[in-house]
C-alpha positions in Angstrom: -39.7 25.0 -16.5 -40.8 26.6 -13.2 -43.7 25.7 -11.3 -46.0 28.0 -8.8 -44.0 29.2 -6.4 -40.8 28.9 -7.5 -38.4 31.7 -6.4 -36.1 33.2 -8.8 -33.4 36.0 -7.9 -33.6 39.2 -9.7 -31.1 41.9 -9.3 -33.1 45.0 -9.1 -30.6 47.7 -8.7 -27.0 48.6 -10.6 -25.3 50.9 -8.2 -22.1 53.0 -8.9 -19.1 51.8 -7.3 -19.5 53.4 -3.9 -21.9 50.6 -3.2 -19.9 47.9 -5.1 -22.7 45.6 -5.3 -22.8 44.6 -9.0 -19.6 44.5 -11.2 -20.6 42.3 -14.1 -23.6 40.1 -15.5 -24.1 36.5 -14.8 -24.8 34.2 -17.5 -28.4 34.2 -18.8 -30.6 31.8 -17.1 -28.7 30.9 -14.2 -31.2 31.1 -11.0 -31.0 31.3 -7.4 -33.3 30.4 -4.6 -34.1 33.7 -3.4 -32.5 34.0 -0.2 -29.2 35.0 0.2 -28.3 32.8 2.8 -29.4 29.4 1.2 -31.8 28.7 3.7 -35.1 29.4 2.7 -35.2 28.5 -1.2 -37.4 27.1 -3.4 -37.2 23.5 -4.7 -37.8 24.4 -8.3 -36.6 27.7 -9.4 -37.6 28.9 -12.8 -34.8 28.3 -15.0 -34.8 31.5 -16.8 -37.1 33.9 -18.8 -37.9 32.5 -22.5 -35.6 33.0 -25.3 -33.1 34.5 -22.6 -35.0 37.9 -23.0 -34.8 40.7 -20.7 -34.9 44.7 -20.5 -33.1 47.4 -18.9 -34.6 50.7 -17.5 -32.6 53.7 -17.1 -34.0 56.9 -15.0 -37.5 56.9 -14.1 -39.6 53.8 -14.9 -42.2 54.4 -17.5 -45.9 52.2 -17.4 -45.1 50.9 -20.8 -43.0 48.3 -19.2 -44.5 47.4 -16.3 -47.5 46.0 -17.5 -45.8 43.5 -20.1 -44.8 39.8 -19.3 -41.8 39.2 -17.7 -42.2 42.4 -15.3 -43.3 43.5 -11.9 -46.9 44.7 -11.7 -47.0 48.4 -12.2 -47.8 49.2 -8.6 -44.5 47.6 -7.5 -42.6 49.3 -10.1 -43.6 52.7 -8.9 -43.3 51.9 -5.4 -39.9 50.6 -6.0 -39.0 54.0 -7.6 -40.6 56.2 -5.1 -38.8 54.0 -2.3 -35.2 54.3 -4.0 -35.7 58.2 -4.6 -36.3 58.7 -1.1 -33.2 56.8 -0.2 -31.4 59.2 -2.5 -30.1 56.6 -4.5 -29.6 57.4 -8.2 -32.9 56.3 -9.9 -30.9 53.6 -12.1 -32.8 50.5 -12.4 -32.3 47.4 -14.3 -34.5 44.2 -14.5 -33.0 41.6 -17.0 -32.6 37.9 -17.0 -28.7 38.4 -18.0 -28.0 39.1 -14.1 -30.3 36.2 -12.7 -28.3 34.2 -10.3 -25.9 37.0 -9.2 -25.5 36.6 -5.8 -24.8 40.5 -4.7 -27.9 41.7 -5.1 -29.9 43.6 -2.7 -33.4 43.1 -3.8 -34.8 39.6 -4.4 -38.1 38.7 -6.3 -40.1 35.7 -6.5 -41.8 34.6 -9.9 -43.7 32.1 -11.0 -46.4 31.5 -14.4 -49.9 32.7 -14.2 -52.9 30.9 -16.0 -51.8 32.7 -19.2 -48.2 31.4 -19.1 -46.7 34.7 -18.2 -43.9 35.0 -16.0 -45.1 37.5 -13.0 -42.7 38.6 -10.4 -43.4 40.3 -6.9 -40.4 42.0 -4.9 -40.1 40.0 -1.7 -36.8 40.4 0.1 -35.2 44.0 0.7 -31.2 43.7 2.0 -29.9 47.3 2.1 -28.2 47.2 5.7 -25.0 49.3 5.6 -25.3 50.9 2.2 -24.8 54.8 3.4 -28.7 55.6 2.8 -29.1 59.0 4.1 -33.0 59.4 3.1 -36.2 58.6 4.3 -38.8 55.7 4.3 -41.1 56.5 1.5 -45.0 55.8 2.3 -45.2 54.4 -1.2 -43.3 51.0 0.4 -46.9 50.1 0.9 -47.3 49.3 -2.5 -44.8 46.3 -2.2 -47.7 44.3 -1.1 -45.7 40.9 -1.2 -42.7 42.3 0.6 -41.4 39.6 3.6 -38.2 40.7 4.2 -37.1 44.7 5.0 -33.5 45.1 6.2 -32.4 48.7 6.3 -30.0 48.5 9.4 -27.0 50.7 10.0 -27.7 53.6 7.5 -28.2 57.4 8.1 -32.2 57.2 7.4 -34.2 60.3 9.0 -37.8 60.8 9.5 -40.7 58.9 10.9 -41.7 55.4 9.9 -44.5 55.7 7.6 -48.0 54.4 9.2 -48.3 52.6 5.7 -45.9 50.2 6.6 -48.5 48.5 8.6 -50.3 47.6 5.2 -47.9 45.0 4.3 -49.4 42.3 5.7 -47.0 39.7 4.1 -44.1 41.1 6.1 -42.2 38.5 8.1 -38.8 40.3 9.5 -38.5 43.7 9.8 -35.1 45.4 11.0 -34.3 49.2 10.8 -31.4 48.9 13.6 -29.1 52.1 14.3 -30.5 55.0 12.1 -31.7 58.2 13.0 -35.6 57.4 12.9 -38.0 59.6 15.0 -41.4 59.8 15.9 -43.5 56.9 17.3 -43.9 53.4 16.1 -47.3 53.4 14.0 -50.5 51.8 15.4 -50.7 50.4 12.0 -47.9 47.9 12.9 -51.0 45.7 14.5 -51.7 44.7 11.3 -48.4 42.9 10.8 -49.8 39.6 11.6 -47.2 37.8 9.4 -44.3 39.3 11.3 -41.9 37.1 13.2 -39.1 39.9 13.5 -39.6 43.2 14.7 -36.2 45.2 15.6 -36.1 49.0 15.5 -33.5 49.4 18.2 -31.0 52.3 18.0 -32.7 55.1 16.7 -34.7 58.2 18.8 -38.4 57.1 18.3 -40.5 57.8 21.5 -44.3 57.6 22.8 -45.4 54.4 23.9 -45.2 50.8 22.7 -48.5 50.3 20.4 -50.7 47.3 21.1 -49.0 44.0 19.1 -51.0 41.4 21.1 -52.4 40.2 17.5 -49.0 39.5 16.0 -48.8 36.1 17.1 -46.2 34.9 15.1 -43.8 37.2 16.8 -40.8 35.9 18.2 -38.5 38.9 18.6 -39.0 42.3 19.5 -35.9 44.7 19.7 -36.5 48.4 20.8 -33.6 48.7 22.8 -31.6 52.3 22.9 -34.6 54.7 22.2 -36.6 57.3 24.1 -40.1 55.2 23.9 -41.9 56.0 27.0 -45.0 55.1 29.2 -45.9 51.4 30.7 -45.2 48.1 29.2 -48.1 47.0 27.5 -49.7 44.0 29.2 -50.6 43.0 26.2 -47.3 41.8 25.3 -48.0 38.7 27.7 -50.4 37.4 24.7 -47.4 36.9 22.1 -47.0 33.2 22.8 -44.2 33.0 20.4 -42.0 35.4 22.1 -38.5 34.2 22.4 -36.8 37.7 22.7 -38.0 41.1 24.0 -35.7 43.5 24.2 -36.4 47.1 25.8 -33.3 48.1 27.1 -32.5 51.7 27.7 -35.7 53.7 27.2 -37.8 55.8 29.7 -40.6 53.0 30.0 -42.2 53.5 33.4 -44.7 51.9 35.8 -44.7 48.4 37.2 -43.6 45.5 35.2 -46.6 43.7 34.2 -47.2 40.1 35.5 -48.4 39.2 32.3 -45.1 38.8 31.2 -45.0 35.6 33.0 -47.3 33.9 30.2 -44.5 34.0 27.7 -43.7 30.4 28.6 -40.9 30.6 25.3 -39.2 33.6 26.2 -35.5 33.2 26.7 -34.1 36.4 26.8 -35.7 39.6 28.5 -33.7 42.9 28.9 -35.9 46.0 30.9 -32.8 47.5 32.5 -32.1 51.3 32.3 -35.4 52.2 32.4 -37.7 54.0 35.3 -39.8 50.7 35.9 -40.9 50.5 39.5 -43.1 48.1 41.7 -41.9 44.9 42.4 -40.5 42.0 40.6 -43.3 39.5 39.3 -44.0 36.3 41.0 -45.2 35.4 37.9 -41.7 35.5 36.4 -41.2 32.4 38.2 -43.1 30.5 35.4 -40.7 31.5 32.7 -39.1 27.8 32.4 -37.2 28.7 29.4 -35.8 31.9 30.4 -31.7 31.9 30.3 -31.1 35.8 30.7 -33.0 38.1 32.6 -31.8 42.1 33.0 -34.0 44.1 35.2 -31.0 46.5 36.4 -30.9 50.3 36.5 -35.0 50.8 37.7 -36.7 51.6 40.8 -37.7 48.1 41.7 -38.2 47.4 45.0 -39.0 44.5 47.6 -37.7 41.2 47.6 -36.5 38.4 45.1 -39.5 36.0 45.0 -39.2 32.6 46.2 -40.4 30.8 43.3 -37.5 32.3 41.0 -36.0 28.9 42.6 -37.7 27.3 39.5 -35.5 29.4 37.0 -32.7 26.7 36.6 -31.8 27.5 33.2 -30.7 31.0 33.8 -27.5 32.0 32.7 -27.9 35.9 33.3 -29.4 37.4 36.6 -28.9 41.2 36.8 -31.1 43.5 39.0 -28.1 45.7 39.7 -29.2 49.5 40.8 -32.8 49.0 42.0 -34.2 49.3 45.7 -34.1 45.6 46.5 -34.2 44.5 50.0 -34.0 41.3 52.3 -31.9 38.0 52.0 -30.3 37.0 49.0 -32.0 33.8 48.4 -29.9 30.5 49.0 -31.6 28.6 45.8 -29.6 31.0 43.7 -26.4 28.4 44.2 -28.6 25.8 42.6 -28.7 27.9 39.3 -25.9 25.9 37.8 -25.9 26.9 34.4 -25.2 30.6 35.9 -22.2 32.8 34.2 -23.4 36.3 35.5 -24.9 37.3 38.7 -25.0 41.1 39.3 -26.7 42.4 42.4 -24.8 45.4 43.6 -26.4 48.8 44.0 -29.3 47.4 46.2 -30.3 47.1 50.2 -29.8 43.5 50.5 -29.3 42.1 53.9 -26.6 39.8 55.2 -24.2 37.9 53.0 -24.2 36.0 49.8 -25.1 32.3 50.2 -21.8 30.1 50.4 -23.0 28.1 47.3 -22.9 30.8 45.2 -18.9 30.6 45.2 -19.0 26.9 44.3 -21.0 27.4 40.8 -18.5 26.1 38.3 -20.0 28.4 35.2 -19.8 31.6 37.1 -17.7 34.2 35.9 -19.2 37.7 36.7 -20.4 38.3 40.4 -20.9 41.8 41.3 
């Protein structure tokens, strides 16, 4: 029998053959931990519904089903229906213990027993990457209050990101990469305080980057290949858990905030191909864990700061296509892990330090 917090995988969608997701039923009572990669499963998943009972719904979901034992709450049933309609999928939905444990599902649920011994479920994960979705993200998605993972990458979704997405306060991972979304990133994202990964890369998003300063669990921000403009928010420097910040190829302007030097856990920083100006922040000398620093194709001037000598873990250093000047620092020859050094398109004086040519791991030198 199951305990609170146990996770069971319930396939929600039966698609036509074009999606090729579910071709048959698994045996009744089979269970799965709730994570398709097998990394985040519960230790004691519920072993099946009582008496192996389940139910199937085809077409528009009706409230007569969603309030009973063994079902999702009405709010989640209705929200899921609206989201599926927005994705332009056929609204055929099947919720049945017959399919428990089938590993090709795209929507996962967490189930538990309540104080009346009923089995209650909540939608916690949606994996719909590369499913040829061509609609939009319906604002009703905010009704999936227990959602932790939303993966919608590599589709043709259009329209804007609904502000209501900011109401999903349990959301931990949000991927909407490589779609056709327009408009700005909602200010309501400041409420996603459980969020660890935010990746909206390769869309047509514009406007400024909103304040994310309260999202202290964020370790990854991916916003590359958009049309975001305005300055890089200094408040990003408050995200003490941040390891990856990728703002490559936008229209960001102004100087690089010194505050980014406070990101001592940062490993990857890409700000290249924007319209940034000013000088290279000396504060970057504090980025002790940085391995890749991409700052090329901007309007940055001045010298390479002397305290960058502390960045001994660097593997990639790219400042090509700026207005940098002065001497190329000798200390670069002490970056023993360096694999790529890209300096062309600047106004440096003199020659490369001889020691650079002796770096054993160096593969690219421009």
